[in-house]
C-alpha positions as CSV (number, residue, x, y, z in Angstrom):
1,M,-16.8,-24.2,0.6
2,A,-16.8,-21.8,3.6
3,I,-18.6,-22.1,7.3
4,F,-21.0,-19.3,8.3
5,R,-22.0,-18.8,11.7
6,F,-26.1,-17.9,11.8
7,K,-28.4,-16.5,14.2
8,V,-32.3,-17.0,13.1
9,R,-35.7,-17.5,14.2
10,D,-37.9,-20.2,13.0
11,E,-41.5,-20.4,12.0
12,A,-42.7,-20.3,15.6
13,G,-40.5,-17.5,16.2
14,K,-37.8,-19.5,18.4
15,L,-34.4,-18.3,18.3
16,K,-31.7,-20.6,17.0
17,T,-28.1,-20.4,16.3
18,G,-25.7,-22.8,14.6
19,E,-23.2,-23.1,11.5
20,I,-23.9,-23.9,7.7
21,E,-21.6,-25.0,4.9
22,A,-21.9,-22.8,1.7
23,S,-19.8,-21.3,-0.9
24,N,-20.7,-17.8,-0.1
25,I,-22.6,-15.7,2.1
26,E,-25.5,-15.1,-0.3
27,N,-25.7,-18.9,-0.8
28,A,-25.6,-19.4,2.8
29,A,-28.5,-17.0,3.6
30,D,-30.5,-18.6,0.5
31,K,-30.1,-22.0,2.1
32,L,-31.6,-20.8,5.4
33,V,-34.6,-18.7,3.8
34,E,-35.2,-22.1,1.8
35,S,-35.4,-24.0,5.3
36,N,-38.1,-21.2,6.5
37,F,-35.8,-19.2,8.7
38,I,-35.7,-15.6,9.1
39,V,-32.2,-14.6,9.1
40,I,-31.1,-12.5,11.9
41,E,-27.2,-12.5,11.9
42,L,-24.9,-14.1,9.3
43,S,-21.1,-14.2,9.3
44,E,-18.2,-16.3,8.0
45,V,-16.2,-18.2,10.5
46,K,-12.6,-17.4,9.8
47,Q,-10.6,-20.5,9.1
48,N,-7.0,-21.6,9.0
49,V,-7.2,-22.5,5.2
50,L,-3.4,-23.3,5.1
51,D,-1.6,-26.1,6.8
52,L,1.8,-24.6,7.0
53,D,4.9,-25.9,9.3
54,I,6.9,-23.0,10.9
55,S,9.4,-22.6,8.2
56,E,6.7,-22.2,5.5
57,K,4.8,-19.5,7.5
58,F,7.6,-17.3,7.3
59,T,8.6,-18.0,3.7
60,K,7.9,-15.1,1.6
61,I,6.2,-14.9,-1.9
62,K,8.3,-12.8,-4.0
63,S,6.7,-10.4,-6.7
64,K,8.5,-12.1,-9.6
65,E,6.9,-15.2,-8.7
66,M,3.6,-13.6,-8.7
67,V,3.9,-12.3,-12.1
68,F,4.9,-15.6,-13.3
69,F,1.8,-17.3,-12.0
70,Y,-0.5,-14.7,-13.7
71,L,1.1,-15.1,-17.0
72,Q,1.1,-18.8,-16.9
73,L,-2.2,-18.9,-15.7
74,A,-3.6,-16.8,-18.4
75,T,-1.6,-18.7,-21.2
76,L,-3.0,-22.0,-19.9
77,I,-6.4,-20.7,-19.9
78,N,-6.1,-18.8,-23.1
79,S,-5.0,-22.1,-24.6
80,G,-8.3,-23.6,-23.8
81,V,-7.3,-25.7,-20.5
82,N,-10.0,-25.1,-18.1
83,L,-9.6,-23.3,-14.8
84,V,-9.3,-26.1,-12.2
85,E,-6.9,-28.2,-14.8
86,S,-4.5,-25.0,-15.3
87,L,-4.4,-24.8,-11.5
88,I,-3.5,-28.2,-11.1
89,A,-0.7,-27.4,-13.6
90,L,0.5,-24.6,-11.5
91,E,0.3,-26.4,-8.2
92,E,2.6,-29.0,-9.6
93,Q,5.2,-26.4,-11.1
94,V,5.4,-23.7,-8.4
95,D,8.7,-23.9,-6.7
96,N,7.6,-21.8,-3.6
97,I,6.0,-24.3,-1.1
98,K,3.8,-21.7,0.5
99,L,2.3,-20.3,-3.0
100,A,1.6,-24.2,-4.2
101,K,-0.3,-24.8,-1.0
102,I,-2.2,-21.6,-1.5
103,V,-2.8,-22.9,-5.4
104,G,-4.0,-26.0,-4.0
105,V,-6.7,-24.5,-1.7
106,I,-7.7,-22.1,-4.5
107,R,-8.1,-25.4,-7.0
108,K,-10.3,-27.1,-4.5
109,D,-12.5,-24.0,-3.6
110,V,-13.1,-23.7,-7.5
111,L,-13.8,-27.3,-7.8
112,S,-16.5,-27.1,-5.0
113,G,-18.1,-24.1,-6.8
114,V,-16.4,-21.1,-5.2
115,S,-15.5,-18.4,-7.9
116,L,-11.8,-17.8,-8.4
117,S,-12.2,-14.2,-7.0
118,D,-14.1,-15.2,-4.0
119,S,-11.2,-17.9,-3.1
120,L,-8.5,-15.2,-3.6
121,R,-10.1,-13.2,-1.0
122,K,-9.2,-15.8,1.6
123,F,-5.2,-14.5,0.9
124,P,-5.5,-10.6,1.5
125,D,-1.6,-10.9,2.0
126,V,-1.1,-12.5,-1.4
127,F,-3.6,-11.3,-3.7
128,S,-4.4,-7.3,-3.3
129,N,-7.5,-5.4,-3.6
130,L,-6.6,-4.5,-7.1
131,V,-6.3,-8.2,-8.2
132,V,-9.4,-9.8,-6.6
133,N,-11.7,-7.0,-8.3
134,L,-10.1,-7.3,-11.7
135,I,-10.5,-11.0,-11.7
136,E,-14.1,-10.6,-10.3
137,A,-14.5,-8.4,-13.4
138,G,-12.8,-10.9,-15.8
139,E,-15.1,-13.6,-14.5
140,A,-18.0,-11.6,-15.2
141,G,-17.1,-10.4,-18.7
142,G,-15.6,-13.7,-19.8
143,M,-12.2,-12.4,-20.4
144,L,-10.3,-14.1,-17.5
145,D,-7.1,-14.5,-19.3
146,E,-6.8,-11.1,-20.8
147,I,-7.4,-9.6,-17.2
148,L,-4.6,-12.0,-15.8
149,E,-2.3,-10.8,-18.4
150,K,-2.9,-7.2,-17.4
151,I,-2.4,-7.9,-13.8
152,A,0.9,-9.7,-14.6
153,K,1.9,-6.3,-16.7
154,F,0.7,-4.2,-13.5
155,S,2.8,-6.3,-11.1
156,E,5.9,-6.3,-13.3
157,N,5.6,-2.3,-13.6
158,D,5.0,-1.8,-9.8
159,Q,8.0,-4.1,-9.1
160,K,10.2,-2.0,-11.4
161,V,9.1,1.1,-9.8
162,V,9.6,-0.4,-6.3
163,A,13.0,-1.8,-7.2
164,K,14.0,1.5,-8.6
165,V,12.8,3.2,-5.3
166,K,14.9,0.9,-3.4
167,S,18.0,1.2,-5.5
168,A,17.6,4.9,-5.3
169,L,17.1,5.1,-1.5
170,A,19.6,2.8,-0.6
171,Y,22.9,5.0,-0.6
172,P,21.1,7.8,1.3
173,I,19.6,5.9,3.9
174,I,23.1,4.1,4.6
175,M,24.7,7.7,4.4
176,M,21.9,9.1,7.1
177,T,22.4,6.1,9.3
178,V,26.2,6.0,9.4
179,A,26.1,9.9,9.9
180,L,23.5,9.5,13.0
181,S,25.4,6.7,14.5
182,V,28.5,9.0,14.5
183,V,26.7,11.9,15.9
184,V,25.0,10.1,18.6
185,F,28.4,8.3,19.6
186,L,30.1,11.6,19.4
187,L,27.6,13.4,21.7
188,T,27.3,10.5,24.0
189,F,30.6,9.3,24.9
190,V,33.2,11.5,23.3
191,F,32.0,14.8,23.5
192,P,31.5,14.9,27.2
193,K,34.7,13.5,28.1
194,F,36.4,16.4,25.8
195,V,34.5,19.0,27.3
196,G,35.2,17.7,31.1
197,I,38.9,18.2,30.3
198,F,38.3,21.6,29.2
199,K,36.3,22.7,32.1
200,K,39.0,21.2,34.7
201,M,41.4,23.7,32.9
202,G,39.2,26.8,34.1
203,G,38.0,27.8,30.6
204,D,34.4,29.0,29.5
205,L,32.7,27.1,26.9
206,P,31.9,28.8,23.5
207,W,28.2,28.8,23.0
208,P,28.2,26.2,20.1
209,T,29.8,23.6,22.6
210,A,27.8,24.5,25.3
211,F,24.7,24.1,23.1
212,L,25.8,20.7,22.0
213,M,26.8,20.0,25.6
214,Q,22.9,20.4,26.7
215,I,22.0,18.0,24.1
216,S,24.4,15.4,25.1
217,N,23.6,15.7,28.5
218,F,19.8,15.3,27.7
219,L,20.5,12.2,25.6
220,T,22.8,10.6,28.2
221,A,20.3,11.3,30.9
222,N,17.0,10.3,29.1
223,I,18.0,7.8,26.6
224,W,15.7,5.0,27.6
225,T,12.8,7.7,27.9
226,I,13.5,8.8,24.5
227,I,13.4,5.1,23.1
228,I,10.2,3.9,25.1
229,V,8.4,7.2,24.1
230,S,9.6,6.9,20.3
231,I,8.4,3.3,20.5
232,S,5.0,4.2,22.2
233,A,4.4,7.1,19.8
234,T,5.1,4.9,16.6
235,I,2.6,2.3,17.9
236,F,-0.1,5.1,18.7
237,F,0.0,6.8,15.5
238,K,0.3,3.7,13.2
239,Y,-3.1,2.5,15.1
240,F,-4.7,6.1,14.9
241,F,-4.0,6.6,11.2
242,N,-4.5,3.0,10.2
243,K,-7.3,1.9,12.1
244,T,-9.5,4.9,13.1
245,K,-12.0,7.0,10.7
246,V,-10.9,10.1,11.8
247,G,-7.2,9.3,11.6
248,S,-7.6,7.8,8.2
249,Y,-9.4,10.7,6.9
250,L,-6.6,13.1,8.4
251,W,-3.9,11.2,7.0
252,D,-5.5,11.0,3.5
253,Y,-6.1,14.7,3.6
254,T,-2.7,15.7,4.7
255,M,-1.0,13.7,2.2
256,L,-3.0,15.7,-0.7
257,S,-2.1,18.8,1.0
258,L,1.5,18.4,1.1
259,P,4.0,19.9,-1.6
260,L,5.1,17.3,-4.3
261,I,3.8,14.4,-1.8
262,G,-0.1,15.5,-2.8
263,D,0.6,15.9,-6.6
264,L,2.4,12.2,-6.6
265,T,-0.8,10.9,-4.4
266,V,-3.3,12.4,-6.9
267,K,-1.4,11.2,-9.9
268,A,-0.8,7.7,-8.7
269,N,-4.5,7.2,-7.9
270,V,-5.5,8.6,-11.2
271,A,-3.2,6.3,-13.1
272,M,-4.4,3.2,-11.2
273,M,-8.0,4.1,-11.4
274,S,-8.0,5.3,-15.4
275,K,-6.4,2.3,-16.4
276,T,-8.4,-0.2,-14.5
277,L,-11.8,1.5,-15.5
278,G,-10.6,1.7,-18.8
279,V,-9.7,-2.2,-19.2
280,L,-13.2,-3.0,-17.5
281,S,-15.5,-0.9,-20.0
282,D,-13.2,-2.0,-22.8
283,N,-14.3,-5.7,-22.1
284,G,-17.9,-4.9,-21.9
285,V,-18.5,-4.4,-18.1
286,P,-21.0,-1.5,-17.4
287,I,-19.7,1.8,-16.7
288,I,-21.5,1.7,-13.1
289,N,-20.1,-1.5,-12.1
290,A,-16.7,-0.4,-13.5
291,L,-16.6,2.9,-11.4
292,N,-17.7,0.8,-8.2
293,I,-14.7,-2.0,-8.7
294,S,-12.2,0.9,-9.8
295,N,-13.2,3.0,-6.6
296,K,-12.0,0.0,-4.4
297,L,-8.7,0.1,-5.6
298,L,-8.2,4.0,-4.5
299,E,-6.1,4.3,-1.6
300,N,-7.2,7.9,-0.4
301,Q,-10.5,8.1,1.0
302,I,-11.1,11.8,0.0
303,L,-10.6,10.7,-3.7
304,S,-12.6,7.6,-3.1
305,N,-15.4,9.9,-1.9
306,I,-15.2,11.9,-5.1
307,I,-15.6,8.8,-7.4
308,T,-18.5,7.6,-5.0
309,R,-20.5,10.9,-5.8
310,T,-19.4,10.7,-9.3
311,T,-20.7,7.2,-9.7
312,T,-24.1,8.4,-8.2
313,K,-24.3,11.3,-10.8
314,V,-23.5,9.0,-13.8
315,S,-26.2,6.7,-12.5
316,E,-28.7,9.6,-12.7
317,G,-27.4,10.3,-16.4
318,V,-24.4,13.0,-16.0
319,A,-21.5,12.6,-17.9
320,I,-18.1,11.5,-15.8
321,S,-16.2,14.3,-17.2
322,E,-19.0,16.8,-16.1
323,S,-19.3,15.2,-12.4
324,L,-15.3,15.4,-12.0
325,G,-15.2,18.8,-13.3
326,K,-17.2,20.2,-10.3
327,E,-14.7,18.4,-7.8
328,D,-11.3,19.3,-6.4
329,Y,-7.9,17.4,-6.9
330,F,-8.7,15.9,-10.5
331,P,-6.2,17.6,-12.9
332,P,-8.1,19.3,-15.7
333,M,-6.3,17.6,-18.6
334,V,-7.7,14.3,-17.0
335,I,-11.4,15.7,-17.3
336,K,-10.8,17.2,-20.6
337,M,-9.3,13.6,-22.2
338,I,-12.5,12.0,-20.7
339,S,-14.7,14.6,-22.1
340,V,-13.1,13.9,-25.5
341,G,-13.3,10.0,-25.0
342,E,-17.2,10.4,-24.1
343,K,-17.8,12.7,-27.1
344,T,-16.2,10.4,-29.7
345,G,-17.4,7.0,-28.1
346,N,-13.5,6.1,-27.2
347,L,-13.7,6.4,-23.7
348,S,-12.4,3.2,-22.6
349,K,-9.2,4.0,-24.9
350,M,-8.9,7.5,-23.7
351,L,-8.8,6.2,-20.0
352,I,-6.2,3.8,-20.7
353,K,-4.1,6.4,-22.3
354,V,-4.8,8.9,-19.2
355,G,-3.7,5.8,-17.1
356,D,-0.3,5.3,-19.2
357,F,0.6,9.0,-19.2
358,Y,0.0,9.2,-15.4
359,D,2.0,5.9,-14.6
360,L,4.9,8.0,-16.5
361,E,4.1,11.1,-14.8
362,V,4.4,9.1,-11.4
363,E,7.6,7.4,-12.5
364,M,9.2,10.7,-13.4
365,T,8.1,12.5,-10.1
366,I,9.5,9.7,-7.9
367,E,12.9,9.9,-9.8
368,T,13.0,13.9,-9.3
369,M,12.2,13.4,-5.6
370,L,14.9,10.6,-5.3
371,S,17.5,12.9,-7.1
372,L,16.8,15.8,-4.8
373,L,16.9,13.7,-1.8
374,E,20.4,12.7,-2.2
375,P,22.1,16.3,-2.3
376,I,19.7,17.4,0.5
377,L,20.9,14.9,2.7
378,I,24.5,15.6,1.8
379,V,24.0,19.3,2.7
380,F,22.2,18.3,5.9
381,M,25.0,16.0,7.2
382,G,27.5,18.3,6.3
383,I,26.1,21.1,8.3
384,T,25.5,19.0,11.3
385,L,29.2,17.5,10.9
386,G,30.6,20.6,10.6
387,F,28.8,22.0,13.5
388,I,29.8,19.3,15.6
389,A,33.6,19.9,14.6
390,I,33.4,23.6,15.1
391,S,32.0,23.0,18.7
392,M,34.9,20.5,19.4
393,F,37.7,22.6,17.4
394,L,36.7,26.0,19.4
395,P,37.4,24.8,22.9
396,M,40.9,23.4,21.6
397,F,41.7,26.8,20.5
398,D,41.1,27.9,24.0
399,M,42.8,25.3,25.5
400,I,46.1,26.0,23.7
401,K,45.7,29.8,24.6
402,L,45.3,28.5,28.3
403,I,48.4,26.2,28.0
404,R,50.5,29.1,26.8
405,K,49.4,31.3,29.6
């Protein structure tokens, strides 16, 4: 049960405040209305639902553990075990102490009448928007075990993609880190001493050496300013793009406008929305509800606005394909496949096919981008280090000439 803080007026018009316990905010409002109160404000009191010690707070729940959790819960429910008994079994079996305590809280919530999806919402760091909304649909459609199996499959596929990206990026990141460290060390410590020796001998610095010397002087004189400004700018832009509506919209628009990244953003969102919409409609969820739930999963605000407009038009009797056909960004192939699905009565299966196809497209696009990244980094580092080497060798040749004179 959750605690809700309220502000109400009684029958005499007197203002009252207090707290009430209920399974959800709707239930809390019903209780207050039944007591002849006029509700003015009602909000949930955030509680520390987990009793964790210091070490458990920093314990990470791995993606693999979540995949097993979803699969085991789906298997138990599919075998006829009720939800509470299934959660009790998982609470005893889970090795991760933090996850076991979370399952314990969920079990208590479900036992007190809270829906599974509402209980999962208390742990946004563990259960994503996608998971919560799919489980909500599974509860509504009586297909919780099937939805849990699909969530496990989604999570496993995401885990594979993330692992592949991390593996592919490891070598370039190590190379870039080493190269930048070498460049900073050379420009900050080695280069100034080397040039100082050359100046004492009365020689003029070649332009590449003079150019690097200016960079070196700037770095050594302003290193702390650069660090402070970089950290401050990172914090500001992170807040601006993540926490403000204007910044969030600007970021989403930029992501759609960039070459390759814009294409990847569209494909990833189309894949997620299509598969979710297909699974929900295939399991009897009304298309308007399915569109609303699928829309919550979109990470790009501009694409989400398109689906919001589409949902409104569909509720007025317009076909999904017709509505999307008048919008930007959605690929023509997606619209044609949805149109075929609508005409043949196989919309849900067609949407799942669209999702599977674009999942593969996303994976191939990521592999292509990563395969291009490595040679680009190698060329960039080669040019940078080569320029530094030339800048150091040119004065050496001049020094030899000076010594001979």
